[in-house]
N, C-alpha and C positions, 0 to 999 in steps of 0.2 A: 145328254151329251153337251148340249148348249150350256147348261148350267155349270157343268164341270169346267168347260172352257173359260167361262166368266170367272170362276174361282181361281183358276190357274193364272189368269191375267192379273187379278187383284193381288194374289200372293207375290207374283213377280214384281209388280209395282211397289209393294211394300218392301221387298228385299232390295230393290234398286234404291228406294228412299233411305233405307237403313245404311246401305253402303255409302251413299252420298253423305249422310249425316256423320258417319264414322270418319270418312275422309276429311270432312270439314273440321270435326273435333280434333283429330290427330294433327291437322295442319295448324290449328290454333294453338294446340299444346306445344308443338314444335317451335312455332313462332314465339310463344311466351318463354320457352326454354332458351331460345337463341337470344332473346332480349335480356333475360337474366344473366346469361353467360357474358354478353357484351357489357352489361352494367358491372358485373363482378370484375371483368377484365379491366374496365376503365377505372374502377375503384382501386384495383391492385396497382395499376400503372401510376395513378395519382399518389398512392402511398409510397411507392418506390421512389418517385421523384421527390416527395417530401422527405423521405429518409436520407436520400442522397444529399439534399440541401442541408438537412439538419446535421449530417456528419461531415460535410465538406469542410476543407481547410479554410475556405473563404470566411466562414463564420465561427469555426470551432476554436475554442480557447481551453486548452487542457489545464490551465492553471487557475481558472476562475472559481473562487469559493470552494476550495477543496480542503477537507480536514484529513490529516494524515497521522496515523499512529505508527511509531517507528521503534526499532530496536537496532543497536549497533555497538561499536567498540571504538575507543580512541576519542579524538576531538569531537565535541558536541555530545557524545554519548557516555559520560559527560567530560572525560578527562583522559589525557595521555601522560605517561610517565617515562622515566629514563630507561627502565628495563622492560616495561610491559604496558598494557592498556587497561583502562577502566571499561566496564560493561554497564550499559544502561538503556533506558527507554526515553522517548521524547514524544511530545504532542505538538503538532504544528498546524496552523491554519493559514492558508494562502487566500488573500482577499482578491476581489475583482480587479484591483490595481496591480496585482502580481507581487505585492509586498506581503510579507508574512511575519508572524511572531511565533516563537517556540519556547518551550520550557522542557528541560530534561533533568533527569536524576539517575543515579546509579551507584555502583559500588566498585571498590578496588579490592580484588581478592588477595588474601594472604598467600604467601608462597615461600619456597625455600630460597635462601640466599644463593645466587649463582656463583658467587666468589668463595664463600665459606659455607657450603651446604651442610656440613657436619656440625657447625657451631651455631649458626644464626638462621632465623627465619625473618621474612619481611612482613611487617605489619600491614594490615588492610585498612580500608577506610571508606568514606562516602563522598560523593561529589554531586554538584548541581550546576545548572547553567540557565541563564535567561538571554534571549537574543532576538534580533530582528534580521530579516533577510529580504532580498529582492531577486526575482527570477526573470530571465530573458527568454525569448523565443517561445511564446505561448502556443504557436501553431505547429511546433515541432515536438516530438516526444522527448528529445534531448534538450535539456535546459542548462544554460550557464547561469550561475548565481553568485551573489556576494552576500556575506552575512557578517554582522558584528555582534559580539556577545560579551557578557560579563558573568564570572563565576569561577569555579575551580578549573584551572586551565593546565596545570602541570603538577607532578608530584615526584618525589624521590624519598630516600630513606637515610636516616642518620647512620654514619659510619662507626663501626667498632673496630679499631685497629687490632691486628692479630697479636701484637705484643701484650695486650690486656688479658688475653686468654680467657674468654667468657665461657660459661657453662653451656652444655648442650641444651638447646631449646631457647636460648636467649633471643629476644626479639629486637630487631632494629626498627625503631619508631619511624612512622611515616611523617613526611613533611608535605603538606598540601598547600599549594600556592594559589592565591586568588588574583585575578587580574582581568585585563581586556584582551580580546582576540579578534582578529580579522581573518576571514576565510574566503577562499574561492571554491565553489562547489560545481560538480558536474552531476546532474540528476536525470533520472528517467521517470517520466510521469505522462501518461496518456489517458485514454478512457478506460484502461485496464485497472484492475484492483491493486496491482503491486507498484511499489515505489523503491527506487534504488538511488543511492547517493554516495559519492566519493568526495572527500574534503581534504584540502591542503590549506594550512593557515599559519599565521604568525601571532604569538602571544606577547604580552608586555606585563611583567609582574614587578618591575623595579628591582633594586639591588639591596633592599633591606637595610641592615646596619651599615653597609658600605656607603650608602647614600644618606646616612643620618636617620634612617628609620623608614617604616612603611608609609606611603603617601598615596592620595587619590584612590583610595579603596584597593590598592594593590598590596599584597603581602608576599614577602620572600623571606621565610624564616630559616634559610639554609646557612645563615651566618650566626656565630655565637661569640661570646667573650670568655677568654680564659682567666686564670687567677690573676694575671698581671694586666687585666683589662685590655687585652689585645684581641682584635677581631680575627677569627679563623673560620674555616669552612667546616660545617657539621656533616657534610655528605661525602667528602672524598675519602677513599680508602687508601690513598697513597700518602704516606707521611711527608714525602718530599714535595707534595703538590697541594699544600694547604690553602692556597690562594684561589682555588677554583671551586665555586659552589654552583648552585643552579643559575644558569644564565638569566639575566634580566629580560632578554629578548631571545626567542627561539622559534623553531619550526615544529609544527605538530601535524598529525595526520589522523584521519578517521574514516570509517566506512559504515553504512547503515542500510537497512532494508525496512520496508513499511507497508502498511495496508492503507490504501487511499479510498475514501468514500467518494460517491458520485457528487457532482456539483450540487451544493446545498440550496442555491437560489436560481434554478433554471428559468429561462425565458419561455414564452408560450410555444415556440417551435420545438424546444427540447422536451417540454412537458408532453406535447402531442406525440412526439417520437417514442417516448417511454410508454405512453398509453398503448400505442400500436404494437410495440414490442411485447408488452405484457399480454395483450390480447392474442397475439400469435402464439406465445408460449402457452397460454391457457388452452387454446384450441389444440395444439399439439399434444398437451397432456391428456385432454379428453379423448383424443383419437387413440392414443397409446393405451389408455385405460380401458376403452371400449373394445379394442381388438382382442386382447387376451380373454375377456369375458365371453365374447362370442365363440372363441375357440373352445373354451371350457364347457360351454353349454351343449355342444354337439355330442361329446362322449356321454354326457349325462342322459340325453334322450335315447341314444343307442342302448345304453344299459337298461333303461326302463322297458324298451321294446323286448330286449332279450329276456328280462324278468317276466314280461307278460307271456311270451312264448313258452317259457318254462312252466308257467302255471297251467297252460293248456296241455 
């Protein structure tokens, strides 16, 4: 009896020691978990503050070192005409000083003559443009800009008077004028991928033969010489208005959309922000990919159990 009492006391002491050890182990584990949670929370808060600073308007420059691929119609893309627009593409790079350079090219589609649709068609052609621009308001997604360019800026077609009676399918030849152009632009460009631009400008192409010929790289071939060596307009369809050709100065319009790449030469703050964003995206992708896999594994186990039961 005495021996059993001693054994019970020893077993009770061992149980008490085990319980105390388990409590200490669980407390240490809970303390370590709390410390990990606090460290993770602190790191998350630091990342949030860093992201807010990296994206804040105090340091953000939407225009700095951006490459933009553009599509559009009318002025800059690359030409506007009397009756219609040209369609084209442009490549533009905006430097950290908010000045940019661009090159564009495109085509003028052939179409039916709106005045004599049953007799004539309007000839098509190609156009191009080189230019420089400067953008304002780098911390706002809406930017006012100014640009100057040289290239094909306006076009029209030679006139075929109705009294000549041409054949069906006759083509009115295109006259493409080269010159200089000054534009005012309103653009949308932020950290998003898309770019929008509206353009209003004034071109200068000279007056061709009316001023003694093309000068300063400007061409206006809308004037011609008749048999008596008299200057007349090649583009007017009104016989009583032969003194009006393509104006030497005129207004043009254009509109474009584009794909804007991220800043090409980011500073250290922006590089770290992109790294954090890439890490979060990767973690979310891993979480999404692991969740369906765990769901799919459960039915497979159930089916195997059913198969084992069927065998028995």
